[in-house]
C-alpha positions as CSV (number, residue, x, y, z in Angstrom):
1,M,30.1,-13.1,-9.1
2,P,29.3,-10.0,-11.1
3,P,25.4,-9.5,-12.1
4,S,26.5,-9.9,-15.7
5,K,28.2,-13.0,-15.1
6,V,25.2,-14.6,-13.3
7,E,22.7,-13.7,-16.1
8,A,24.9,-14.9,-18.7
9,E,24.9,-18.5,-16.9
10,A,21.3,-18.6,-15.7
11,R,19.2,-20.7,-17.5
12,I,16.4,-19.5,-20.2
13,V,13.0,-20.8,-19.8
14,Q,10.4,-20.6,-22.5
15,F,6.7,-21.1,-22.1
16,T,4.9,-21.9,-25.2
17,N,1.6,-22.8,-26.1
18,C,-0.1,-20.0,-23.9
19,R,-2.3,-16.8,-23.6
20,I,-0.3,-13.8,-21.9
21,L,-1.6,-10.9,-20.3
22,R,0.3,-7.5,-21.6
23,G,-0.5,-4.3,-23.1
24,H,-4.3,-4.9,-21.8
25,A,-4.6,-7.9,-23.9
26,L,-4.2,-11.7,-24.0
27,L,-1.7,-12.2,-26.6
28,R,-0.8,-15.6,-28.4
29,E,2.9,-15.5,-27.2
30,D,5.6,-17.2,-25.4
31,L,6.9,-16.0,-22.1
32,W,10.5,-15.9,-21.6
33,I,12.4,-15.9,-18.4
34,R,16.0,-15.9,-17.3
35,G,17.3,-15.1,-13.8
36,G,13.8,-14.4,-12.3
37,Q,12.6,-11.4,-14.9
38,I,10.7,-11.6,-18.0
39,L,13.3,-11.2,-21.2
40,D,12.4,-9.8,-24.7
41,P,12.7,-12.7,-26.9
42,E,14.3,-9.9,-30.2
43,K,17.2,-8.9,-28.3
44,L,18.0,-12.6,-26.8
45,F,17.8,-13.8,-30.1
46,F,19.7,-11.1,-32.3
47,D,21.8,-9.6,-29.6
48,E,22.7,-12.6,-27.5
49,K,22.0,-15.3,-30.1
50,K,20.5,-17.5,-27.8
51,T,17.5,-19.8,-27.6
52,A,15.9,-21.2,-24.8
53,D,17.5,-23.9,-22.6
54,V,14.3,-25.3,-21.2
55,Q,11.2,-24.9,-22.6
56,K,7.5,-25.8,-21.1
57,D,4.2,-26.6,-23.3
58,C,1.2,-24.7,-21.3
59,K,-1.1,-26.4,-23.2
60,G,-3.2,-23.2,-24.1
61,H,-3.5,-22.0,-20.3
62,I,-3.4,-18.1,-19.3
63,L,-0.3,-16.7,-18.1
64,A,-1.0,-13.6,-15.9
65,P,0.9,-11.6,-13.6
66,G,1.0,-12.8,-9.9
67,L,-2.0,-11.7,-8.0
68,I,-1.7,-8.7,-5.2
69,D,-3.7,-8.3,-2.3
70,V,-3.2,-5.2,-0.7
71,Q,-5.8,-5.6,2.1
72,I,-6.1,-9.1,4.1
73,N,-6.5,-9.4,7.5
74,G,-4.8,-12.6,8.2
75,G,-6.0,-16.5,7.1
76,F,-5.2,-20.0,8.1
77,G,-5.6,-19.0,11.6
78,V,-3.3,-16.5,11.6
79,D,-4.3,-12.9,12.9
80,F,-2.0,-10.1,11.8
81,S,-3.6,-7.5,14.7
82,L,-2.5,-10.0,17.7
83,P,0.9,-10.3,18.7
84,S,2.1,-13.8,19.3
85,E,5.8,-15.1,20.3
86,D,6.8,-15.6,16.5
87,I,4.6,-12.8,14.3
88,S,7.2,-14.0,11.6
89,K,5.8,-17.4,11.4
90,G,2.5,-16.6,11.5
91,I,3.2,-14.1,8.3
92,A,5.2,-16.7,6.7
93,L,2.4,-19.5,6.9
94,V,-0.3,-17.3,5.6
95,A,2.5,-16.4,2.8
96,K,2.5,-19.7,1.9
97,K,-0.8,-20.6,1.7
98,L,-1.6,-17.4,-0.4
99,L,0.5,-19.3,-3.3
100,A,-2.5,-21.6,-3.8
101,H,-4.6,-18.6,-5.2
102,G,-2.0,-17.1,-6.9
103,V,-1.0,-14.6,-4.9
104,T,2.5,-13.6,-5.1
105,S,2.8,-10.2,-3.2
106,F,0.6,-8.7,-0.4
107,C,0.0,-6.2,2.4
108,P,-0.6,-7.6,5.6
109,T,-3.2,-5.6,7.2
110,L,-3.6,-4.5,11.0
111,V,-7.3,-3.3,12.0
112,T,-7.9,-0.5,14.9
113,S,-5.5,-1.9,18.1
114,P,-4.1,-0.1,20.8
115,P,-0.8,1.7,20.6
116,D,1.1,-1.2,22.2
117,I,-0.3,-3.7,19.9
118,Y,1.3,-1.5,16.8
119,H,4.5,-1.4,18.8
120,K,5.0,-5.3,19.0
121,I,3.7,-6.2,15.9
122,L,4.9,-3.6,13.4
123,P,8.8,-3.9,13.4
124,K,8.4,-7.8,12.9
125,I,6.7,-7.5,9.7
126,I,9.2,-7.3,7.3
127,V,9.2,-6.2,3.7
128,R,10.5,-9.0,1.7
129,N,10.4,-10.8,-1.9
130,G,8.6,-13.7,-2.8
131,S,10.2,-17.0,-3.0
132,S,9.4,-20.9,-2.6
133,R,8.8,-20.1,1.1
134,G,6.0,-18.1,0.3
135,A,4.2,-14.6,-1.0
136,G,6.3,-11.6,-0.7
137,V,5.2,-8.6,1.7
138,L,5.0,-5.6,0.5
139,G,4.5,-3.9,3.2
140,V,2.0,-3.3,6.0
141,H,-1.8,-1.8,5.7
142,L,-2.6,0.0,8.6
143,E,-6.6,0.2,8.4
144,G,-7.0,2.5,11.4
145,P,-7.5,3.7,14.4
146,F,-7.9,7.5,13.1
147,I,-11.4,6.4,11.8
148,S,-14.8,7.8,12.1
149,L,-16.4,6.3,15.2
150,E,-19.5,6.2,13.2
151,K,-18.4,4.3,10.3
152,R,-16.1,2.1,12.5
153,G,-18.0,-1.1,11.2
154,A,-15.9,-4.0,13.2
155,H,-13.5,-1.5,14.5
156,P,-13.4,-1.5,18.1
157,E,-15.0,1.4,19.7
158,S,-12.4,1.8,22.7
159,H,-9.3,2.1,20.3
160,I,-10.4,4.8,17.9
161,R,-8.6,7.8,18.3
162,N,-8.8,11.6,16.8
163,F,-5.5,13.4,16.1
164,E,-4.3,15.7,18.8
165,A,-2.7,18.7,18.8
166,G,0.4,17.3,17.5
167,T,-1.4,15.8,14.8
168,F,1.5,13.8,12.6
169,K,3.9,13.2,15.9
170,E,0.3,11.8,17.3
171,L,0.4,9.3,14.5
172,L,4.0,8.5,15.3
173,K,3.3,8.0,18.9
174,T,0.4,5.4,17.9
175,Y,1.8,3.4,15.2
176,G,5.9,3.6,16.3
177,S,7.8,2.6,13.4
178,L,6.6,3.5,10.3
179,D,9.6,1.7,8.1
180,N,7.8,-1.3,6.7
181,V,4.2,0.5,6.3
182,A,2.8,0.8,2.7
183,I,-0.8,2.2,3.4
184,V,-2.6,3.8,6.1
185,T,-6.3,4.4,5.7
186,L,-7.6,7.1,7.8
187,A,-11.0,9.4,7.7
188,P,-10.2,12.5,5.9
189,E,-12.9,14.5,7.9
190,L,-10.8,14.4,11.2
191,T,-9.2,17.6,12.4
192,G,-5.6,17.4,11.0
193,S,-6.1,14.6,8.5
194,H,-4.3,16.9,5.7
195,E,-1.6,17.6,7.7
196,V,-1.2,13.8,8.1
197,I,-2.0,12.6,4.5
198,R,1.0,15.4,3.5
199,E,3.3,14.3,5.7
200,L,2.4,10.2,5.1
201,T,2.6,11.0,1.3
202,T,6.0,12.6,1.4
203,R,7.4,9.6,3.1
204,G,6.1,7.6,0.0
205,I,3.2,5.9,2.1
206,C,0.2,5.8,-0.2
207,V,-3.1,7.2,1.8
208,S,-6.5,5.8,1.6
209,V,-9.6,7.2,2.5
210,G,-12.3,5.0,4.4
211,H,-14.1,4.4,7.5
212,S,-15.2,7.4,6.9
213,V,-18.5,10.3,7.1
214,S,-16.6,12.7,5.0
215,H,-18.2,14.6,2.2
216,L,-17.0,15.0,-1.1
217,Q,-15.4,18.4,-0.6
218,E,-13.1,16.9,2.0
219,A,-12.5,13.6,0.3
220,E,-11.6,15.8,-2.8
221,E,-9.1,18.1,-0.4
222,A,-7.5,14.4,0.6
223,V,-6.7,13.7,-3.0
224,R,-5.2,17.0,-3.6
225,N,-3.2,16.7,-0.5
226,G,-2.1,13.4,-1.7
227,A,-4.6,10.1,-1.0
228,R,-4.7,8.2,-3.9
229,F,-6.9,5.1,-2.6
230,I,-10.6,4.3,-1.2
231,T,-10.5,1.3,1.3
232,H,-13.4,-1.2,0.6
233,L,-15.9,1.3,-1.8
234,F,-19.3,1.7,-0.6
235,N,-18.7,-0.2,2.8
236,A,-18.1,2.0,6.2
237,M,-18.7,5.6,4.4
238,L,-21.8,7.4,3.8
239,P,-24.0,5.8,1.4
240,F,-24.2,7.7,-2.0
241,H,-26.6,10.8,-2.5
242,H,-27.0,12.9,-5.8
243,R,-26.4,15.9,-3.9
244,D,-23.5,14.9,-2.0
245,P,-21.9,11.5,-3.1
246,G,-19.3,11.4,-0.6
247,I,-16.4,9.7,-0.8
248,V,-17.8,7.3,-3.9
249,G,-18.3,10.6,-5.8
250,L,-13.9,10.3,-6.2
251,L,-14.9,8.1,-8.9
252,T,-16.5,10.7,-11.4
253,S,-14.9,13.8,-9.7
254,D,-13.7,16.8,-12.0
255,K,-11.5,18.6,-9.2
256,I,-9.2,15.8,-9.1
257,P,-5.9,17.1,-10.5
258,P,-4.7,16.1,-13.9
259,G,-3.0,13.0,-14.4
260,Q,-3.9,11.1,-11.0
261,Q,-5.6,8.4,-10.9
262,V,-7.9,7.5,-7.8
263,F,-7.6,3.9,-7.0
264,F,-10.4,2.0,-5.1
265,G,-10.9,-1.5,-3.1
266,M,-13.9,-3.5,-3.6
267,I,-14.5,-6.5,-1.9
268,A,-16.2,-9.0,-4.8
269,D,-17.1,-12.0,-2.5
270,G,-20.5,-11.8,-3.3
271,I,-21.4,-10.6,0.4
272,H,-20.1,-7.0,0.6
273,T,-20.9,-5.6,-2.8
274,N,-23.9,-6.3,-4.8
275,P,-23.2,-7.2,-8.2
276,A,-25.1,-4.2,-9.5
277,A,-22.8,-2.1,-7.5
278,L,-19.7,-3.8,-8.8
279,R,-20.9,-3.0,-12.4
280,I,-21.3,0.5,-11.5
281,A,-18.1,1.3,-10.1
282,H,-16.5,-0.7,-13.3
283,A,-18.5,1.4,-15.4
284,A,-17.5,4.8,-14.1
285,N,-13.8,4.3,-13.1
286,P,-12.5,0.8,-14.6
287,K,-9.1,2.0,-14.3
288,G,-9.1,2.5,-10.5
289,L,-10.7,-0.5,-9.5
290,V,-8.1,-2.8,-7.2
291,L,-9.6,-6.0,-6.1
292,V,-9.2,-6.9,-2.1
293,T,-10.3,-9.6,0.1
294,D,-10.5,-8.3,3.4
295,A,-9.8,-11.4,4.4
296,I,-9.9,-12.5,8.2
297,P,-7.7,-15.2,10.1
298,A,-11.0,-17.3,9.4
299,L,-9.9,-17.6,5.5
300,G,-9.6,-21.5,5.1
301,L,-11.1,-22.4,8.4
302,G,-14.9,-23.0,7.9
303,N,-17.9,-21.8,9.8
304,G,-17.1,-21.2,13.6
305,R,-16.0,-18.1,15.9
306,H,-12.7,-16.4,15.4
307,T,-10.9,-13.7,16.0
308,L,-10.0,-10.4,14.3
309,G,-7.9,-8.0,16.3
310,Q,-9.7,-7.4,19.5
311,Q,-12.9,-8.7,18.3
312,E,-14.7,-11.9,18.6
313,I,-15.8,-13.0,15.1
314,E,-18.4,-15.5,13.7
315,V,-18.5,-17.1,10.4
316,D,-21.5,-18.7,9.2
317,G,-21.0,-20.1,5.3
318,L,-19.9,-16.5,3.4
319,I,-21.0,-14.3,6.4
320,C,-18.5,-12.7,8.7
321,C,-20.0,-10.6,11.5
322,V,-18.4,-9.5,14.9
323,A,-20.2,-12.1,17.1
324,G,-23.5,-11.3,18.4
325,T,-24.1,-8.6,15.8
326,K,-25.3,-8.6,12.1
327,T,-22.1,-6.0,11.3
328,L,-19.9,-7.0,8.5
329,C,-16.2,-7.8,9.3
330,G,-14.5,-9.0,6.4
331,S,-14.3,-12.0,3.9
332,V,-13.5,-15.7,4.0
333,A,-13.1,-15.2,0.4
334,S,-9.4,-15.9,-1.5
335,L,-8.5,-13.2,-4.1
336,D,-8.8,-15.8,-7.1
337,I,-12.7,-16.8,-5.9
338,C,-13.1,-12.5,-5.9
339,V,-11.8,-12.3,-9.4
340,R,-13.8,-14.9,-10.8
341,H,-17.4,-13.4,-8.9
342,F,-16.3,-10.1,-10.3
343,L,-16.1,-10.9,-13.8
344,Q,-19.1,-13.1,-13.6
345,A,-20.9,-10.1,-12.2
346,T,-19.4,-7.4,-14.6
347,A,-18.7,-9.3,-17.7
348,S,-20.6,-9.1,-20.9
349,E,-20.7,-12.6,-21.2
350,A,-19.0,-15.1,-19.1
351,R,-19.6,-19.1,-19.8
352,C,-17.6,-21.1,-16.8
353,P,-18.7,-23.7,-14.3
354,L,-20.1,-22.1,-11.2
355,A,-16.8,-21.1,-9.0
356,W,-18.7,-21.3,-5.6
357,P,-21.9,-23.4,-5.4
358,S,-23.7,-21.5,-2.5
359,W,-23.6,-18.4,-4.6
360,K,-27.1,-17.5,-5.5
361,V,-27.7,-17.2,-9.2
362,A,-29.2,-13.3,-9.8
363,P,-32.5,-12.7,-12.0
364,Q,-30.8,-11.1,-14.9
365,E,-28.5,-14.5,-15.0
366,K,-29.3,-17.7,-17.0
367,V,-28.2,-21.1,-15.6
368,L,-27.8,-23.5,-18.4
369,P,-26.7,-27.1,-18.4
370,E,-23.8,-27.7,-20.4
371,E,-21.5,-31.0,-20.0
372,G,-22.7,-32.4,-16.5
373,H,-21.7,-28.6,-14.9
374,L,-23.8,-26.1,-14.0
375,L,-23.1,-23.0,-15.8
376,I,-23.8,-19.5,-15.8
377,L,-24.4,-16.9,-18.7
378,I,-24.3,-13.5,-17.6
379,T,-25.0,-10.3,-19.5
380,C,-25.1,-7.0,-18.8
381,P,-24.0,-3.7,-20.4
382,T,-20.6,-2.8,-18.9
383,G,-18.7,-5.4,-20.5
384,C,-15.7,-6.2,-18.2
385,S,-13.3,-8.6,-20.2
386,V,-11.2,-11.3,-18.7
387,E,-8.5,-8.8,-18.9
388,M,-9.7,-6.4,-16.9
389,A,-10.8,-8.4,-14.4
390,L,-7.3,-9.8,-13.9
391,E,-5.8,-6.4,-14.0
392,A,-8.2,-5.6,-11.3
393,A,-5.9,-7.5,-9.1
394,T,-2.8,-7.5,-10.9
395,L,-1.8,-4.1,-12.4
396,H,-4.0,-1.9,-10.6
397,P,-2.7,-2.8,-7.3
398,A,0.7,-2.5,-8.7
399,Q,0.4,1.0,-9.9
400,L,-1.1,2.1,-6.6
401,L,1.9,1.1,-4.4
402,G,4.2,2.5,-7.7
403,I,5.8,-0.8,-8.1
404,E,4.3,-1.2,-11.5
405,N,7.6,-1.6,-13.3
406,Q,8.7,-4.4,-11.4
407,K,5.1,-6.4,-10.3
408,G,1.9,-6.5,-11.5
409,T,2.7,-6.8,-15.5
410,L,4.3,-9.4,-17.7
411,D,6.4,-6.6,-19.4
412,F,10.2,-7.0,-20.4
413,G,12.2,-6.5,-17.5
414,S,9.4,-6.9,-14.6
415,D,9.9,-10.1,-12.0
416,A,8.6,-13.0,-13.2
417,D,5.9,-13.4,-10.8
418,F,3.0,-15.2,-12.5
419,V,0.0,-17.2,-12.6
420,V,-0.9,-19.9,-14.6
421,L,-5.1,-20.3,-15.2
422,D,-7.4,-22.2,-16.7
423,D,-10.3,-20.3,-18.8
424,C,-12.3,-20.0,-15.9
425,L,-9.5,-18.6,-14.1
426,N,-8.9,-21.4,-11.6
427,V,-5.0,-21.3,-10.5
428,K,-3.1,-24.5,-11.9
429,A,0.3,-23.0,-11.3
430,T,2.1,-20.3,-9.5
431,Y,5.4,-18.9,-10.3
432,I,7.8,-16.6,-8.3
433,A,10.7,-15.4,-9.6
434,G,10.4,-17.9,-12.7
435,E,10.4,-20.6,-10.3
436,L,7.3,-22.5,-9.7
437,V,6.1,-22.7,-6.1
438,W,3.0,-24.0,-6.1
439,K,1.0,-26.6,-8.8
440,D,-2.4,-27.9,-8.9
441,K,-2.2,-32.0,-8.6
442,T,-3.8,-32.4,-12.0
443,F,-1.9,-29.7,-13.9
444,S,1.5,-30.6,-15.7
445,H,3.7,-28.8,-18.3
């Protein structure tokens, strides 16, 4: 059937009584959808002379683009870095579970592994759109093995590699196929890294700098060669120093090419990054901040011993460490929790029930009883808004991957992937291509 005929026959759905995140603001407008895309109601009314076939009352809730996680190592017992008989089944399980957290697209992330692991896993992770079966796969994020030995974090020392004489050929030899790869994290101080960055960039792959002892000058050179992301800012890199701020200095560097935005990932789980550091990063470069989970297979499983690639991991509450050490190794926080924590840490004033009972209240926060709930009132000078917090998990990761015309916004013509949220940013429903794919038991519309 011709596309125009399919579009003409698709039902038109109007979401009413809602606040839509569009153009960096929450607007009291209706959301119109047909054929899996966001409609312009003016063109619908005046050009097509049509109205809605179905109306859904959102009861004042927020409608935001679906969340996008560009760094997630696994979850719900699935480890993306461990080969299994049916890798696609594990991806599908995680994709399905993520819907309850408002995630509509993600990048499965592989940590440092031996070449044979990459050769087994990468061909089996296929880029695909989301559906009722689960969140969409945007491509793989390869975090390692071309990283600093000193700043390897939880990555196994025995599998860390340098670029040999062949440089890019060495990378291809290690990974095998790059067909389904979206992001590669590497240390820019490695000999030959700039050649690799240029080659990956020409292939449309996003290069991220991280797990590195790079000085600022080396990081700036990496950006000039095409790198545009920083993997989990502040973690696994040289600490900020006033004479050489290292990779952190990219946030305010004046050596970045005009018009080029450097994005940076932040794990706002309450463990990896102090709230003060979140506020500093947001104040320095709010348009570049990308919230990530860095979630490990233990996400959703609770305390105990789990795996992460070739390592054994121990989880105690919110803290995940390489077994027998104090080395942090990812998170067990979902992306919606990270959004809420980020907002509470950086908002000029936020009043919501505490999203996670085990969070500790910092000295600058006041705990207030209200209607039987524990509430938190936060004041800080950076003044992050609800819109900014949501865009850090929607628009910014989409811009990082160059897909902002389809994902990460509710602009006319974009994919109708969106999440329904209450005022405290709790997920009430998740939609992909305009179809309901998950709903909280207590929510109806």
